[in-house]
Every structure is written in C-alpha cells, then in structure tokens.
N, C-alpha and C positions, 0 to 999 in steps of 0.2 A: 657614199653609203645609201643603200636601198632603204625605203619606207613603206612598211605595210600600214594602211589606214583603214581604220575600222570607225563605223557610226557608234559602235557603244561596246565597251567591255566591262567585266565587273573589275578588273585591274590589268593595267598593261604589262606590270612587271610580272603578275603571277602567269600571265598568257606566255609572254616572252621565257619563264624559267620552265614551263611545262613543255614548250616547242624545243628549248636547247634541250632538255633532258631527253625527249624521245626522237633528237636529231632529226627533225623535220623542217627545221630552220637553222641555216649557218650564220654566223657572225663575221663580219660586223654588220648589224642590220638594226634599225629602228623600228618600233612599234608607237602608232599614234591612235588615241581613240578621241573622236568628237566628245563623247560622255564616257563617264567612268562612276560606276555607281560603288564599287567596295574597294578603291585603292588601297595599297598598303602604305601606311606611314611608319614613322620612328616608333618603336616599342609596342609594335602592332596595331598602333591606331589608323583609323581609316582616313584616307584622302579622297573625297568624292565631289563630284560635281558635274554642272550640265553644259552644255554646248558653249563654243565661245572660249571657254579656258583651255589651258593646254596641259594635257597628262600624256605622257610618252615615258618608254623606255627603250635603252640601247643596251646591245651586245656587243662587247669588244674583246677579242682575244689579248690576253697579257701581254704577249712579245710585241703587240702594236703601242702600248701604253709607254710613257718615259721611262727610264730604266732608273732614275732616281725618285720614283713616285711610291712611297711607301703605300700598301693597300688598306692601310688603316686610316689615311689621310685621303683616301680617293673620295669621300661625299664632298671635302673642301674642294678638291682640284677639279670636278666637275660642276659644283655650284658656281665657284669663283669665274667660271668662264662664261656661265649664263648670265651672271651678274654684270660682267663688262657689256655684252650685247645690251642688256637693258639699260643700261646707262647711256644708250643712243637715244631712247624714248622717255625716261624721266630721270628727274635728280633726286638724290637722296635713297638712292637703293643700295642695299648692304647685305653683306653675309653675317649673320651671326654664328659664331663658332657650335657645332660643326658642320651645319647642314640646312639651318633655316634662313631662306632669303626675306630679308625686311624693307619694308617700303617706310620710311623715317622709324616710328615705334612700333608698327606693326606688322605681324607676320603676313605674307603673301604666297610664301612657296615652300617647298623643302625638298630635299634628295635622300634618297636612300640606295645603297650597292649592297651587293651579294656577288660572292664568288662562287662559282659551279665549275670546278675541276680547273681548267685552265682560259676561264672565260670571266669576265668581270661584266656583271649586269647592273646597271644605273637606271633608276626610276627617277623621274621628276612631276610635279604639280606645280602650275602655276596659276593664280587667281588672275585672269587679265580682265575681268569683269565681274560684277555682283554675282554671287554663289550661293548654295544653298548648304555649304559649310560655314563655319564660324568665324572664318577667317576674311580679312579685309580684300581689296582687289586692286590692280593698277590702273585699269582703264585707260589705257593706251591707244585703243583703235588698231590693233595688229592682229591679224588671223593667225592661229595656233599654228598652221603649216608653214607660214613664212618664217616665225620665230622658229621654229625646228629647223627649218632649212638652213637659216642664217648660223643658228648655233651649232649644227653639225658639221658646217663647213668651217667653223674656228676651232672645233674640236678635233677634227682631223687633221689639224696641224700639230697636233700633240706637242703643246708647249712643255718645256721641262718643270718639272716640278719646282726646281729654283725659279725659274721666272713668276710662277703662280704665289710662291711665297713671299717673294720680296715686297709684292703689291700687297698681299693678304697680310702680313705681320702687322702694316700701318691701319689698316681697316679693323684689325682684331681689338685695337683699344676701346672700339664700342659698344663690345661684347662684354666689356667689364662691369658695365651697368645693368646686367642681366643675369639669371640663374639659367643652368643647364641640368638636363636630367642625368646623373650620373650614378652608376650604381644604385638604382631605384630610389636613388634621392635628388630634390632640388637642390643644386650648391651654386652659390655664387661665384662669379666669375671675378670677382673684385681684385683679389690677390693670385689669380694665376698667371704662371710664366709659360709663353708660347713657345714649344721647343721647334728647332728647323725641320723636325720630321712631321710636324703638325698635331703633335700630341702636347698636353698641359701638363705642368709640375702643379699640383694643388694639395694642400696640405700636407706637403713633404712625398706627396705619391704621383706616380705618372699615370696619367689619364687618355687614353686613346680615343680618337674620332669616330670610332666604330658607328655605322650608320648603315 
C-alpha cells in the first residue's frame, strides 16, 4: 500500500476524505503526518500532537476487507491489529471497547472510522512520546513511519473478523472496569455482554461500536 507523507496536516482523516470525495486519490492508500493540529477523534473531539507521534489515515475498498467484518465493529478490527504490533515493544497494551488503545490504565491512542460509498476510511492517532494533548505516551523509541509500515504489512493480510474476535473477547474483560460514551452518556461496562459481531448488550439494549 502506498503511503503519502506530510510534515503537517490539520487532520489526516479530513485530508483523505476530501481527496477521496474529489477522486484525486484512489484507495488503498495511507496518509501520514509528522504533526497534526486538528485531528478528528470520537464524538468530534480533537486528537492533535507534535512530531514523533503517529498520525495516519488509511482508505480501503470494502471488497478488500474480510466478508465477516461488521462495519459497525471496524474500529475494533483496525485497533486490535495495531495493539498486536505494539505488544512487540511494550507490555500491558490493550484495547478498551471499542476504539481506545490503553497502556496500563492510561489512554495512549484511538481509532475512528468512516464509510464513504464503497470505501472505509480509518484514522488513528497514538502518542509514542510526550505530547501536547492530555493523554499519556508509550515512549517506545520507534519512528512513526516504521510503525505504520509494520501495521500496513499486517493489515494487508486482512485477517478474518473471527480471528480478531477470538483474541479480543478475552481482552474485553478489562473494559468492564471502565466507562464508555454511549448515546451521549457515560455508561459502565461492568455488566455488558460482548456479542460476536462486536456489539454489546447493555441494559437489555444492543449497542454498536460505531466510531
């Protein structure tokens, strides 16, 4: 997969969305920024930061993704692949449902996905070193471009959702000690039941991991 690299962008995701809509960029492709000033996070929050941290977005045609992947759970899929790579460099890295990468008890990154016609766009930000946002950093001494290349190599194997879910459903138990923002409210995940499509049953209602 080709990578377009920039010194600075307001948002890799917004840049990629604009180029996809104008048909000036064709997927599959990844966009990397050394610095990001107005990155898009969950619920329209920002994810920004300086050089040395990972800010990227990737566009993938839907027909390349595994057939058993529910798009509502794409953030889990993309995040968990990254989590497995980060395990090579640091212990106690895990994925809080549905899209937050945690190191021990602190958030260090997150993922957001968006569908445009038959293309899925995934944006991800990870603090690899101390940053000017409010989150912790991994400090693992790896260059963003190196991590991105390793990630794309694994991603392009396109493991099935079943493969990802078998591993993730064990890790999900850690999420029970936390809250998640659901329907404009923070909800405890202590009593949640994880369904095979990545959704939750919470308070007798099905909740999807759309991010």
